[in-house]
C-alpha positions as CSV (number, residue, x, y, z in Angstrom):
1,X,-13.3,107.6,69.9
2,X,-13.3,106.8,73.6
3,X,-12.3,103.3,73.7
4,X,-9.1,104.2,71.1
5,X,-8.6,107.2,73.8
6,X,-8.6,104.7,76.4
7,X,-6.2,102.2,74.7
8,X,-3.7,104.6,73.8
9,X,-3.4,105.6,77.4
10,X,-2.8,102.5,78.4
11,X,-0.2,101.7,76.2
12,X,2.0,104.8,77.7
13,X,1.4,103.8,80.8
14,X,2.7,100.0,80.1
15,X,5.8,102.2,78.0
16,X,6.8,104.4,81.1
17,X,6.4,101.3,83.0
18,X,8.8,99.2,81.1
19,X,11.5,101.9,80.7
20,X,11.6,102.3,84.7
21,X,11.8,98.9,84.9
22,X,14.7,98.7,82.7
23,X,16.5,101.6,83.9
24,X,16.2,100.1,87.3
25,X,17.7,96.9,86.0
26,X,20.5,98.3,84.3
27,X,21.3,100.7,87.2
28,X,21.6,97.3,89.8
29,X,23.5,95.5,87.2
30,X,26.1,98.1,87.3
31,X,26.2,98.2,91.1
32,X,26.8,94.4,91.0
33,X,29.5,94.6,88.7
34,X,31.3,97.6,90.6
35,X,31.3,96.0,94.0
36,X,32.4,93.3,92.3
37,X,35.2,94.4,90.6
38,X,38.6,93.8,91.3
39,X,40.5,97.0,92.6
40,X,43.3,98.4,90.0
41,X,46.4,96.7,90.6
42,X,49.1,98.8,92.4
43,X,52.2,100.1,90.9
44,X,55.2,97.7,90.8
45,X,57.7,98.8,93.6
46,X,61.5,98.1,94.0
47,X,62.6,96.5,97.3
48,X,65.3,95.0,99.2
49,X,66.4,92.8,102.3
50,X,67.8,89.7,103.4
51,X,67.0,86.6,101.6
52,X,65.5,83.6,104.1
53,X,64.7,80.8,102.1
54,X,65.1,80.2,98.4
55,X,62.4,77.7,97.2
56,X,59.6,75.9,98.0
57,X,59.8,73.5,100.6
58,X,61.1,70.0,99.9
59,X,58.4,68.4,102.1
60,X,55.6,70.3,99.3
61,X,57.3,70.2,96.0
62,X,61.2,69.7,96.0
63,X,63.8,72.1,95.9
64,X,63.4,74.9,93.0
65,X,63.6,79.0,92.6
66,X,60.0,79.5,92.2
67,X,59.5,80.8,95.7
68,X,62.2,82.7,98.0
69,X,61.3,84.0,101.3
70,X,63.3,87.5,102.4
71,X,62.9,90.0,104.8
72,X,62.8,93.4,103.8
73,X,64.8,96.3,105.4
74,X,63.2,97.7,108.2
75,X,60.2,95.3,107.8
76,X,59.5,92.9,111.4
77,X,58.1,90.0,109.3
78,X,59.7,88.1,106.2
79,X,57.7,88.1,102.9
80,X,57.4,85.3,100.7
81,X,57.3,86.0,96.7
82,X,56.8,83.8,94.0
83,X,59.3,83.9,91.1
84,X,57.9,83.9,87.3
85,X,60.7,85.0,85.5
86,X,63.2,82.5,84.2
87,X,66.0,85.2,84.1
88,X,65.1,85.6,87.8
89,X,65.2,81.8,88.8
90,X,68.5,81.7,86.7
91,X,70.2,84.4,89.0
92,X,68.8,83.0,91.8
93,X,70.7,79.0,90.6
94,X,73.9,81.4,90.1
95,X,74.5,80.4,93.6
96,X,72.5,82.7,96.1
97,X,71.5,81.9,99.7
98,X,70.0,82.6,102.6
99,X,72.1,85.5,104.2
100,X,72.8,87.2,101.0
101,X,71.3,90.6,100.2
102,X,68.5,91.2,97.2
103,X,67.3,93.8,95.2
104,X,63.9,92.8,93.3
105,X,60.6,94.6,92.1
106,X,57.7,93.3,93.8
107,X,54.1,93.8,92.7
108,X,52.5,95.2,95.4
109,X,54.2,97.4,97.9
110,X,51.5,96.8,100.5
111,X,51.0,93.2,99.8
112,X,53.6,91.5,97.5
113,X,52.9,88.3,96.1
114,X,55.3,88.0,93.1
115,X,58.8,89.6,92.0
116,X,58.4,91.6,88.9
117,X,62.2,91.1,88.4
118,X,65.1,90.9,90.7
119,X,68.2,93.6,89.7
120,X,71.0,92.9,92.4
121,X,71.9,89.9,94.4
122,X,75.1,89.9,96.6
123,X,76.9,88.7,99.6
124,X,77.7,90.3,102.3
125,X,81.7,90.8,102.9
126,X,83.0,91.4,107.0
127,X,85.4,93.6,107.8
128,X,88.0,91.1,108.6
129,X,87.9,89.2,105.4
130,X,88.4,92.1,103.3
131,X,91.1,93.5,105.3
132,X,93.0,89.9,104.3
133,X,91.5,90.3,100.8
134,X,93.4,94.2,100.3
135,X,96.4,93.3,102.2
136,X,96.9,90.1,100.2
137,X,96.6,92.1,96.9
138,X,98.6,94.7,98.2
139,X,101.8,92.1,99.1
140,X,101.5,90.8,95.1
141,X,102.2,94.1,94.4
142,X,104.8,95.5,96.4
143,X,106.2,91.5,96.2
144,X,106.3,92.0,92.3
145,X,107.6,95.7,92.7
146,X,110.4,94.5,95.4
147,X,111.5,91.8,92.5
148,X,112.0,93.8,89.5
149,X,114.1,96.6,91.6
150,X,116.6,94.2,94.0
151,X,114.1,95.0,96.6
152,X,114.2,98.8,96.3
153,X,110.2,99.1,95.3
154,X,110.6,103.1,96.1
155,X,112.7,103.8,93.4
156,X,109.1,103.8,91.4
157,X,109.1,107.2,92.8
158,X,112.1,109.0,92.3
159,X,113.6,110.3,89.1
160,X,117.1,110.6,87.5
161,X,117.8,113.1,89.8
162,X,117.1,111.3,92.7
163,X,114.4,113.3,92.9
164,X,111.1,112.9,94.2
165,X,109.2,112.8,90.7
166,X,105.7,114.0,90.4
167,X,105.1,112.2,86.8
168,X,105.8,109.0,88.5
169,X,104.2,109.2,92.0
170,X,101.1,110.2,90.7
171,X,101.2,107.1,88.5
172,X,102.0,104.9,91.4
173,X,99.4,106.1,93.8
174,X,96.5,106.0,91.0
175,X,97.4,102.5,89.4
176,X,98.3,101.3,92.7
177,X,94.8,101.9,94.4
178,X,93.0,100.7,91.4
179,X,95.4,97.4,90.8
180,X,94.8,96.8,94.6
181,X,91.1,97.3,94.6
182,X,91.0,94.6,91.7
183,X,93.1,92.3,93.0
184,X,91.1,92.7,96.2
185,X,87.5,91.8,94.1
186,X,89.0,88.8,92.4
187,X,90.4,87.2,95.5
188,X,86.6,87.4,97.7
189,X,85.0,86.3,94.4
190,X,86.7,83.5,94.2
191,X,87.0,83.3,98.0
192,X,83.1,83.8,99.0
193,X,81.6,82.7,95.5
194,X,83.9,80.2,94.2
195,X,86.5,79.5,91.3
196,X,84.2,79.4,88.7
197,X,83.5,83.7,89.2
198,X,86.8,84.6,88.8
199,X,87.8,87.4,86.3
200,X,84.8,89.5,84.7
201,X,85.8,92.5,86.5
202,X,85.5,95.9,84.2
203,X,86.1,99.4,85.1
204,X,83.6,102.7,84.1
205,X,84.3,104.9,81.4
206,X,85.7,107.5,84.3
207,X,88.2,104.8,85.6
208,X,89.8,104.2,82.5
209,X,89.8,107.9,81.2
210,X,91.8,108.7,84.4
211,X,94.2,105.9,83.9
212,X,94.8,106.7,80.9
213,X,95.3,110.7,81.9
214,X,97.6,109.2,84.5
215,X,100.1,107.1,82.3
216,X,99.7,110.1,79.3
217,X,100.8,112.5,82.2
218,X,104.1,109.8,82.6
219,X,104.7,109.6,79.5
220,X,104.9,113.5,78.5
221,X,106.2,114.1,81.3
222,X,109.4,112.2,80.4
223,X,110.0,113.3,76.8
224,X,109.6,117.2,77.7
225,X,112.3,116.2,80.4
226,X,114.6,114.3,77.8
227,X,113.9,117.0,75.0
228,X,114.8,119.8,77.7
229,X,118.1,118.0,78.7
230,X,119.1,117.0,74.9
231,X,118.7,120.7,74.1
232,X,120.5,122.2,76.9
233,X,123.3,124.5,75.7
234,X,126.7,123.4,76.2
235,X,129.8,125.4,77.9
236,X,132.1,127.7,75.9
237,X,134.9,125.9,75.2
238,X,138.7,128.0,75.1
239,X,139.9,128.3,71.8
240,X,141.0,125.7,70.2
241,X,139.9,123.0,72.5
242,X,137.8,120.5,71.3
243,X,133.4,121.2,72.7
244,X,132.7,119.8,75.6
245,X,130.1,117.5,76.2
246,X,126.6,119.2,77.5
247,X,126.9,119.4,81.6
248,X,125.2,116.5,83.3
249,X,121.8,117.7,85.0
250,X,122.5,117.8,89.4
251,X,121.9,115.0,90.7
252,X,120.4,115.4,94.5
253,X,122.1,113.5,97.6
254,X,119.1,112.0,98.3
255,X,114.9,111.9,97.3
256,X,112.7,113.7,99.9
257,X,108.9,114.2,99.9
258,X,109.4,118.1,99.4
259,X,110.5,117.5,96.1
260,X,106.9,116.7,95.0
261,X,106.1,120.6,95.7
262,X,109.1,122.1,95.3
263,X,111.1,122.7,92.7
264,X,115.6,122.3,91.9
265,X,116.0,125.8,93.8
266,X,114.1,124.9,96.9
267,X,111.6,127.5,95.7
268,X,107.4,126.6,96.1
269,X,106.0,125.0,92.6
270,X,102.3,125.8,92.1
271,X,102.1,123.4,89.5
272,X,103.8,120.9,91.1
273,X,101.6,121.2,94.4
274,X,98.0,121.4,92.1
275,X,98.7,117.9,90.2
276,X,99.9,116.0,93.4
277,X,97.2,117.4,95.7
278,X,94.7,116.4,92.9
279,X,96.7,112.8,92.3
280,X,96.4,112.2,96.2
281,X,92.6,113.2,96.5
282,X,91.6,111.1,93.7
283,X,93.7,108.4,95.2
284,X,91.6,108.6,98.7
285,X,88.5,109.2,96.9
286,X,88.3,106.1,94.8
287,X,90.2,104.1,97.7
288,X,87.1,105.1,100.0
289,X,84.4,104.3,97.4
290,X,86.6,100.7,96.8
291,X,86.3,100.0,100.6
292,X,82.5,100.4,100.6
293,X,82.2,98.9,97.1
294,X,83.9,95.7,98.7
295,X,81.4,94.9,101.4
296,X,79.0,93.2,98.9
297,X,80.2,90.7,96.4
298,X,77.8,90.7,93.4
299,X,76.6,87.3,92.8
300,X,77.4,87.6,88.9
301,X,79.3,86.3,86.3
302,X,80.2,89.8,85.8
303,X,80.9,93.1,87.8
304,X,81.9,96.9,87.6
305,X,84.5,98.5,89.9
306,X,82.9,101.7,91.5
307,X,83.5,105.0,89.2
308,X,84.7,108.2,89.6
309,X,82.6,111.6,89.5
310,X,82.9,113.5,86.3
311,X,83.9,116.6,88.5
312,X,87.1,114.3,89.7
313,X,87.9,113.5,86.6
314,X,87.9,117.2,85.2
315,X,89.6,118.1,87.8
316,X,92.3,115.5,87.6
317,X,92.4,116.5,83.5
318,X,93.2,120.1,84.2
319,X,95.8,119.1,87.0
320,X,97.5,116.8,84.6
321,X,97.6,119.6,82.0
322,X,98.6,122.7,83.6
323,X,101.4,120.0,85.0
324,X,102.7,119.5,81.4
325,X,102.6,122.6,80.0
326,X,104.4,124.1,83.2
327,X,106.9,121.6,82.9
328,X,107.3,122.5,78.9
329,X,106.8,126.0,79.1
330,X,109.8,126.6,82.1
331,X,113.8,125.9,82.0
332,X,115.3,122.7,83.6
333,X,115.2,122.8,87.5
334,X,112.3,125.3,87.7
335,X,110.2,123.5,85.5
């Protein structure tokens, strides 16, 4: 039995040695794999900056949109990125050039190499050219208004009673600021991008809603005024005399800006005041947003005018509704 016991001990020792060798080899391989495995890729991040070069230099591969060099905002050195997506190359081919601003997503914010997606390309507009475009749009609209009123465009603000009309004034304010912004954007797109970019300007739902509310308020106010004038009681005629026609509404000597906040008797009118205040505020806010919007012209076939927030839209609607209810409920001269 001793030779067998000796053989069993030898086999057990060999088995233990083989197991240790295998475990050591697996640990070494795992360590080597871990040391050679690439680090996990960083999450793509958005960035913006100024384009410096588009395409690979002609001395290498010829002019193309496969690569861009741009200076990120706040960076000291430019970054060279490869453009892989066909949609991004098409966006660059629309007319992008050095000096344009670009918004994009890069593959690695620490060491960017590739463009994941281009979200926007826009051309800066100097202040002088922006003023020229706004002035040109305003001049064209004013010229048509003067032509339609025989040289008296301010009459669009005056009602039949020769007083400043709230419904007409708010319509002129809102329509005027939207039309000037649209016209200026149209001029700048043709000026800076070319005639192929004429048109393609849309409005947001909120802006369209405010435009509709403005027109609805104007029309409804006129309907109320006509119905109230037609329903005004005629003076009692003398016995045997034919019925006298209804007296015409009083006509003011000349229109005044105070007509917008006072009734026909010179008393303060809260309904008129809040309506004209909200309309003026909406006009100023949209005008400021349009000024900022025209600082950059999108290099795209379509663009959208600036939006207004829902709080302003709601206030505008409430103001117009309160004005119309007040006008319908009160008698002529007071409402």
